[in-house]
Structure formats: structure tokens, C-alpha cells
N, C-alpha and C positions, 0 to 999 in steps of 0.2 A: 503493499501499500505506500501512495508517494506522503510525505509529508506533508502536513498543513504549510502552508506558506506562513511565513511570522505578519504579525499585525503589524501595520504600520506607525508610526508613532510622529507626535505631532511639537515639532520644537518649539516651543514661545519665545522669545527676543521680543520682550519693552525695552524701544531706545527712544533717548532724547537725545538730537544734537549727537548723531555716533556717526556722523557719515565718515568718518576721515579711519573709522573699524571697523564695523558692519558687516562691510562687504567682505573684508578674507575671515572674519567671524563668522557668516554663511557657510561661504565655500568651503571651511576649515570643516566644522560640524555636517555639510552635505557628502561630501568627498567620506568621512568616518564609515559612513552605514549607508546603504544604500537603501534603507527602507526609514527612516529618516524625512518628514516634509518640515524648513524652517517656516514658519508667519515672524513675518517681524510687523511686532504693532510701535508705529511710528507715530510717536505721543508728542502730536502739536511740535514737529522741531521747524528748524528755520535754517536746517542747515542741504546738505545733500543724503540725507540720511536714507529719506525713500527709494529716490534712483538708486543707490547705491546698492542696497539691500535688492532691488530686483533686479539689476542686471545681473545681481550675482546666484542666482537662481533661486530666491523666495518670494513668497508670496506675502504682500504687501496690506496691512490696516490700514489706511490712516484716516486718526485722532484728529477731532475739527481744531485740538488746542489741549494743552499740557494738564493732563489729569495725575499724572505719578505713577506711578508702577503698580498700585491696586488698580486704579481705574487700565491700566493696560491689560494689564492679567484677568479683568472681570473678563476681556474684549475676547481675551484670545480663548478663554474657556467654554465662551458663547459661537465661538468657530469651530471648537473641537465638538462641539454638543452634538450642531447644526451637520458636522460632516461625518456625525458616526465613531471619531477617535473616543479608543479608550484607553488611551495611556499618551499622556503630556510631560512634557516636562518643559521646565523652564532654566532658560540659557542666559546670558548677562552677554549682550552683544558688545560690551567692550575687551570682550578672550579675554576675562582673567578665569574665566570658567573653562577646564580643560576638555575637550570633546571625545579624548579618548576615554572621561572619565563615567557619558550619557549611560553605555551599556549598564554599567556596574552600580549606578544609581537606580538602573530602570530595574534588573535584576530581585533589587528590596522589593518590591513590589508584588514578587510572586508568594510574600507573606506576608505583608501590612499594604493599608490603601493608599498609606501619602510615607516616599521615600526619602532622607534629603541628604545631599553631602556634605558629609561634616569634614568642617576645617579646624577642627580641634580634636582629632581624633587618632592621634598617633601616628600621625601620615601629614609628608611636607612642614615646612616649617612657617608658616602663618602663623602671624603672635600679633595680639591688639596688647593695650596696655592702660593702665592707669585707671580713670572712673569708665570708659567702655569696656572693659575686660571686665571690670567687677558686676558690672551690670547684668552683663553675658551670663555672666555665671548665676546671678540671681536667677534669674532669667531661663536661662537648663533647667537649675533647680524645680524649680516650681513646676515647670511644664512637663520636668519628667516624672513630678508623684500625679500631677491629672492623666500619662498618656503609662503608666507603670511600666515606663523602661526607661534605661539610660541613653539622654541626649545631651551630647553637646554643643551642639551648634543649632540655635532653634532661631536665631536673626540669617542661617543663609539663606538667597535667593532657589541655590541651587537643587531644585527639588521636585518630585515626580508626584501622579497622579492615577492613579485608575478611576474608571469607570463611576465609580460608589462617593469617591472625594471628588471627581468634578461635578459630577451632581449635589453634591453641598454648596461649593465653592461656588454657585450660579445663585446660589439660594444668600451665599450670606461673607462673598470674598468684598471685604473695606475697600470700597473706589472712590479710597482718597487716604491725601495723605498724613497715617496713624498709626505706625506700626502694625500694616500689611501681614509683615512674616508671621509677628505674633498674635495676630488680633484674627488671622484668619488657619493658623494651626492649634486656637485653644479650645476654636469653635468647633473646627472638626473631631476635636476628640471628646468635644460633649456631646458631640452629634453620634459617636460611634464608631470615627475612623482608626483603625489602627497605624500607628508610625513607628518609622524606625530611621537608623542612618547605618549609612555610608561611608567608610572613612575616604578623602579626596584631597587630592592637592591644590590646592589657590596661585594661577599665574599670576606675572603684572599685567597691569593694563599693557595690550599690545598698541598704545598707540591714543591720540588724544586727551582732552583732558578731566581729570579728575571732577566729580560733581558735590565730593564733599573732602572736609576736613575734619581735624580731630575737633573743632569747637564742634561745626554739625554732625559728628559723629558722634559726639555726644549726645546733643540735646537729641537726636534721633535715637537714642539709646531711653535717654531719659522716660520719651514721647514715648518709647516701646513696655516701656513701664508701667504707665497710664493705660495703654492701650490693652498691656493686661487685665489691667483691674476693668477697665469697662470692657474684655471679654467674657469675664465669667458673668456678668452679668444678661448676657442673647440669648436668648429663645435658642435652643439648638432644633437643630434640626430632626426628623424620624428617617431615620435608612434603613433602604431594606437590608435585608441579610446579606453577607460577603456571601458569594458564587464567581465558579469558573469565568472567565472573562472572554468574550466573544471569539474566535481564533482567527478573525479577521473583521479590518475597520471602512 
């Protein structure tokens, strides 16, 4: 009997003014595995992001103005649902997430609904210091308790979702700048989604300018702590029991 074809995977890249790097990142992902489709959500960029992404082979979804990562990802999940994808993974458009790790993170979906590519799991040399580190450790400790598994990097944006998680995200993924990674993860766990993590290495930006600096990063993490408290008050979604994923998308 011929084996069933591997399901296609939607790689979602939120991108805001990443024209200098997004094209190379898209090409790198597409060359890594033939079953990957890339959706670049152009988040109101004023540079050549959309043109560079399309030229590299991505499908481009243009948002009329900048919504932030939460709004871009929610648009990406709606696209995934409409086209029948049952596995998606978020990848940074600046090249910091190594495409060679995508299959490893997706493998976590074999036994969980959400799989996080963890930067602080004894692989690679990515480090943070000061208040940002303390906030990350606090968040990881609290959310590990909720998830009933040890998580070391709950703010990582390198994360994969299966059909159950996509359905939950469509109801609750925050479409605003308020700790989208924390808020979305906490509500997913409270709705019954299971979570795991896979160690990954982070790379330096492949070009362009970072949108964060240490002060902004510390403010972001502080807001994430607030988002955690807010998320704990949200009403969870009632999800269907976890079942085997369809063989094709």
C-alpha cells in the first residue's frame, strides 16, 4: 500500500517593514521542505515587504494598517482554517528562527496541540539578562503550573498549532499589542489544549533593523505579566476531544 502523502504545513510569517530580509527568509523556508506553504502577513508595511515576499514565492496577505503580531497571526489563522490546513507554524520574518528547526517543532504536535520552539532549553547560546530575564522566568513558572508540564520559554513566537489549537485561536487570539504570546497560550491551556516544547537555537537577525531595544523589551515583558493576569479572567473555549489529524490538507 502506498503511504499517504504528508499533510501540507502553513508557515505564517507576520512582517512589518522587513523588506530587507523577508525574501531570503521565505526562500530559505521553501527550500527546507517541499510540504511547506508560506503565508506572509504584511502588517501595514511602508517598505517593499509585500513585493519581496511575493517575489520569493510566498502568498501575501496585506493588512491595511499595522495591527501588531497578534492581529497578523489572527488573520493567518483565519486563512489557514479557510484553506483547510491542520498544521501551522509561526516563524519570524527576520530569519532569527532557523528553518531547519521547523520539522522538529512540528514533531511536538504528535503528542500536544501546541508545540513551542524553546530558546532556553539547553540548546544554543541565546541569553537574556536583567528584568527581562526575571519576568520571563516568572511567566514560565506560572504557565508551567497551568500546563502541568515544564516550559522554559513561554514568550517564544516560534510555535506550531494543530487543528484544535487553530480553532481555539480563532476565538481568542488577541489582536492587539498586549502580550499576544502569553495571552493566547494561557487561554488555550484553560480551554483544554495541551502544550509541549522543543529545544531550538536562535540566530541573529539576517538583516534589517530590530524593532525592539532592551528598554522596549522590558516594557513588553512587564505588559506580558499584566496580560497573564488578564488572560486568567478570560472565558475559555470548549473544544472537542483531541483526535487524530486528517492525513491531508
